[in-house]
N, C-alpha and C positions, 0 to 999 in steps of 0.2 A: 609830792605825795601821790598824785594821780598816775605819774609814771611808774612808781613803785607798785601800785595796785594793778596797773595793766601788766607789768612784768610777772607778778604773782599769778594772774589769771591765765596769761599765756603759758607759764610754766606748768600749771595744773592741767591745762588742756593738752599740752605736749605729753605729760606723763600718762593722761587718760588714753590718748591715741596710741602711744607706744605700748602701754600695758594691754590695750584691746588687741592690738596686732599680735602681741606675744601670746595671748590667750588663744586666738584663732590658729596661729601657727603651731602651737605645741599641743593644744588640747582637742583638736579635731580627731575623730577616730580614724584609724588606718583605712577603713573602707569608704571614707567620705569622698575621695577622689580616686578614680581608676583610669588607667592610661591603656590605650590600644596603639602600641608603637607601629604595628604593621599598617593599620588604616590611618594612623595619625589622629586619633580621636581621644578626647578627654571627656569622661562622664562624671557628673556630680551626683553622688548617692545620698545627699543630705539636703534638707530644705533650709531656707533662711530662718524659719521658725526655730528649728533644731539648733542652728548656730547661735541664734539669739538667746536660747535657753542655756546653752553651755556658757556663754558670756555672763549672763545674769547670775547663774549659780556660782560661778567663780568669783564674781564680785561680792556675792553674798557671804561666801566663805571668807574672803579677805576682810570684809567689814566686821565679821565675827572674831577676827584674829586667827583664823585657821587657814592653812595652806592645802586643806583637803587630805585625802589618803593616797598612799602609794599602791603599786600594783599588788602588794600582799595584804592590802586592807588596813595597814597601820597608819598612824598619823605621820604626815610628811615632816612636820616640825620636830616631833620626837625623834624621828630617824636622822635628821640632819643636824640636830643641836650640837652633838660633840664636834662635828666638822666646822660648824659656825664658830665655835670658840677658838678653835686652832687657827682659822683664817683671820679672825679679828686680831688675835695676838700677833700673827705674822705680819699683817698689814700695818698695824699700829706701830710696832717697833721699827719696821722698815721705813715708815713715814718719818718718824721722829729722827732716826739715825741718819737717813739720807739727807734730810733738811739741814741738820747740824754739819755733817761732813761736806755736803755741797756748798754750804754757806762759807765755811773756812777755806775750802779749795778754791772757790770763786774769788774770795778776797785775795788769796795768795797769788793766783794767776793774774788777777786784775791789776795788782800793784806792779807787776813786771811786764805789762802788756806792751810797753814801748820797746821791749827787747824783741828782736826778730828771731823767729825759730830757725834753727839750723836746717839744712837739707835733709839730714837724717831724721830729725824730729817730725818734720812735715811728712816724710815718707811713712813713718811708723804710725802717725795719726791717721793718714789716709787709709792704710791697711787695716787698722783697727776699726774705722768707721765703715769699711766696706764689708766686713765679716757679718754674717747674719746673727742675730741676737741668740737664737737657740744654740748655735755652735759655741759662741763665746761663754754662755752660761754653762754649757756641757763641759767645756775645757776647764773652766774655773772649778766646776763641781769635782772633776777628777783630780785636779791639783789639790784642792782642800781635803778631799777624802784620803788621798795618798799621804799628805803631810800630817794629818791629825788622826788618821785611822778611825774616822767615824763610821758607824754602821748605817746602812740604808734602812729606812723605815719600811716595814713590810706592809703593803696595802691590804685593807680589809681585815686584818688580824687584830689590830688595836687602834684606838683613837687616843689612847693616853700618851702624852708627850712629857718626857723629861727635859730639863734645861738644855742639855747638849744637843737634843734632837732639833731644836729651834735654830741653832747657830748656822749650820750650812745653808738651809733655805733663806734665812735672813740675809746672809752675806751675798748670796747669789741674786736675790730679789732686789737689793738696794743698789746694785751697780748702775743701771740706767736711770733710775730716779735721781741718783747722786749727780750724775753727769748733767742731767736736765737742770737741776737747781744750781750747779756750779756755773753752767752757761748763763743762766739768768742773772746770777750774782755778778759775774764778770762784766756782762753787758750793762748792768745797773751802775757798777763802779765807773766804767768808762763814761757813761752819760753824766754821772755825777761830777766827775772831775772835770769834764768838758763844759759844765754848765756855768752860765754867767753868775748865777746866784751864789755858787760856791766860791767863785773868784772874787766876788764882792765881799763875801764873808771873811776870806782871807785878808783882803786889803783893809778890812775894818778891824783886824787884829784878833779874830776869833781863834781860840786855842784849838790844837789838833784834836783834843778830847772832845770839845764841844762840836767840832765838825763831824767827828766820827759818830758820837752818840746821837746828836740832834738831826743830822742831815744824811749822812752816809748809810748808817745801819737802818734808820727808819725807812729810807727809800728802797733799800734792798728788800726789806720785809714786805713792803707794799707790792713791789714788782713780783716777788715770789708768790704772794697771795693772789695777785692778778692772774697768774698762770697755773693756779692750783688745779683747775679742771683738767688741763692736759697732763699735769703731774699724776693725778688719780688714774687717768686713762692708761698712762705708761705702767703704773703699778699693777692694775688689774689685767692688762693685756699680757704682761710677763708672769702674772700669778699662775695662769693656766700652764705655762711652760715649766715654771719652777716646781709646782705641785706634782705635775706629771712625771718630770725627770726624777725628782727625789722621792716619789711615792709618799708624798706628804699628805696625811689624811685631813685635807681641807675641803672647802666647798666645791672648788673647781675640779678636784680629783673625784669627789662624789658625783658631781654633774656629768663627768665623762663616763663614769661607771654606770650611772643611771640611764644614760643615753644609749650605751651599748646594750643595756638590758631592756630597752624600749619602755622604761618607766618615765613617761613624759610628764606625769603629775609632779614627780620629784624634781625633774629637770626644771619645770616651770617654777616650783617653789624655791629652788636654789637661785634661779635667775632673779626672782623678786627680792630675795634676801640680799644678793649682791648689789642690786640697784639701790636698796635701802641703805646699805653700808656706804656706798659711794655718795649718795645724797647727804647722809649724815656727816661724812668728812668734809664735803664741800661746804655745808652749812656752817659747821664749826669754824672753818678757816675764814669764811666770809665775815662771820661775826668778829673774829680777831682782827681781820683787816679794817672793818668799819670802826672798830674800837680804836685802833692805832690811828686811822685817818678818817675821821668822820665826814670830811668833805669829799670823800672818795678820792679818785685819782685825777680829778680835774686839776688838782694842785700838785700833783707829784712834785711839789715844791721846787724842784730844781729844773723843770722843763718849761 
């Protein structure tokens, strides 16, 4: 219990420090720091008291449930709300689909792990892994658009999305999360089949169904949940690329647009919302993991 309380306190402190840094980094006025490159001087045109006031006012707005106002004097939340819905839909369906696909791909690959890859397969895998993610996403984007003749979403004109508008971004965004889940699943299967616990279960006459349901699937799910933080990082790091390439009217697309327009209040608000979405996903999946395995992974039962 004490360890859990300590973890909660440390997490709160880290969030506070990170959020404060974000406020200072994004909300300081442009005149706060000036550079003289010829003489190599840096001048600070703002006092610590003014910085403290900016931080306090921002926290007051957050505690009131407000993200402040944008450069036009409008509510940041009202401005980004349509983009918020699009990003939640995109990330939610990407998460669910990539977990399911990665799960089955990992099981399929894990069952034939004893087979050696041919030289050709090793070569193509090496080439694929060496390609930068934006290039792969862009190539897939072109293939999908050519094959299905989907139209590009026009940025800034509308935030309304029809069903087909979600298909291309979701297909592109789930590529790398699916690969990540498949790798974890495959490694979990290998460790499970190599474990003494499973060997003992087989020797005691446990059926294949019991082994699959009680041991294999449970441990795969636990292993996937253990790595869910890195899974979320992959989704949100690729979200910027996908929304930018596809002109998808989501939060990161709005973030880039606001940054170009020097609307730092909106940029800060979007950063806070994306952080909350990420924390929510992590919390939900931690609850699922602890429900499946209350003893946490000390037991990963097969290790």
